[in-house]
C-alpha positions as CSV (number, residue, x, y, z in Angstrom):
1,R,116.9,-184.8,-192.5
2,D,115.2,-182.6,-194.8
3,Y,117.3,-184.2,-197.4
4,L,115.2,-187.2,-197.1
5,G,112.8,-186.3,-199.8
6,S,115.3,-185.5,-202.3
7,E,115.7,-188.3,-205.5
8,G,117.8,-191.1,-204.3
9,A,118.4,-190.1,-200.8
10,F,117.7,-192.3,-198.0
11,F,118.9,-193.2,-194.3
12,A,120.6,-196.2,-193.3
13,R,122.7,-197.3,-189.9
14,G,125.5,-199.5,-190.1
15,G,129.1,-200.1,-188.2
16,S,130.9,-199.2,-191.8
17,I,129.3,-197.8,-195.3
18,R,130.6,-197.9,-198.4
19,V,129.3,-195.1,-200.9
20,E,129.5,-195.9,-204.5
21,T,127.9,-193.3,-207.5
22,D,126.4,-193.8,-210.5
23,P,128.4,-193.1,-213.1
24,P,131.5,-194.1,-211.1
25,G,133.5,-190.8,-209.9
26,G,130.2,-189.3,-210.4
27,F,130.2,-187.3,-207.3
28,E,133.0,-185.2,-205.2
29,F,132.9,-186.4,-201.4
30,N,133.6,-183.9,-198.5
31,V,134.2,-184.4,-195.5
32,D,134.1,-181.9,-192.6
33,G,134.5,-179.2,-195.4
34,E,137.5,-180.7,-196.9
35,L,137.1,-182.3,-200.1
36,I,138.6,-185.7,-200.2
37,G,138.4,-187.2,-204.2
38,C,135.3,-189.1,-205.9
39,G,134.0,-192.1,-204.5
40,P,133.6,-194.7,-203.6
41,A,134.1,-194.0,-200.4
42,D,134.3,-196.2,-197.4
43,F,133.3,-194.5,-193.8
44,S,133.6,-196.7,-190.5
45,A,132.1,-195.9,-187.1
46,I,134.2,-195.4,-184.2
47,P,132.5,-196.2,-180.9
48,R,133.1,-193.8,-178.0
49,A,135.1,-191.5,-180.9
50,L,133.3,-188.2,-179.8
51,D,132.1,-186.5,-176.2
52,V,129.0,-184.5,-176.8
53,I,127.6,-182.1,-173.7
54,V,124.1,-181.4,-174.4
55,G,121.9,-178.6,-172.1
56,P,118.6,-179.4,-170.2
57,G,116.3,-178.3,-173.0
58,Y,117.7,-180.9,-175.3
59,V,115.0,-183.6,-176.7
60,P,116.4,-186.5,-178.7
61,D,115.5,-187.4,-182.3
62,P,113.0,-190.5,-181.9
63,L,114.7,-191.6,-184.9
64,E,118.2,-192.1,-183.1
65,R,119.4,-194.8,-180.8
66,P,119.0,-193.5,-177.2
67,P,122.5,-192.2,-175.9
68,R,125.0,-194.7,-174.0
69,P,125.1,-194.3,-170.3
70,S,128.7,-193.3,-170.7
71,G,127.3,-190.3,-172.5
72,H,129.7,-191.2,-175.8
73,L,128.4,-191.0,-179.5
74,L,129.8,-192.7,-182.7
75,G,132.2,-190.8,-184.9
76,L,133.0,-191.3,-188.3
77,A,136.1,-191.5,-189.8
78,A,137.7,-191.9,-193.5
79,D,140.9,-191.3,-194.5
80,S,141.9,-188.4,-197.3
81,N,141.1,-191.2,-200.3
82,G,137.8,-191.5,-198.7
83,R,138.7,-194.5,-197.0
84,G,137.5,-195.4,-193.5
85,S,139.8,-196.5,-191.1
């Protein structure tokens, strides 16, 4: 989370988020390395969408919620227009 020291950067949690820029369209978004266009962009969490396997030395980030008993974490989804699905 070294980006948190950057001007205008912050950390938040939620089931869905909307990202807007000022001025509108002033930032090009990329998701998993693919450019998806300029904002605004909507993202939503998909429960149990991602299986994560970690080694025995894994230490979770204390700012994160504890893993679910099933071992699944949340994934984010967005369509090609940056809109959540």
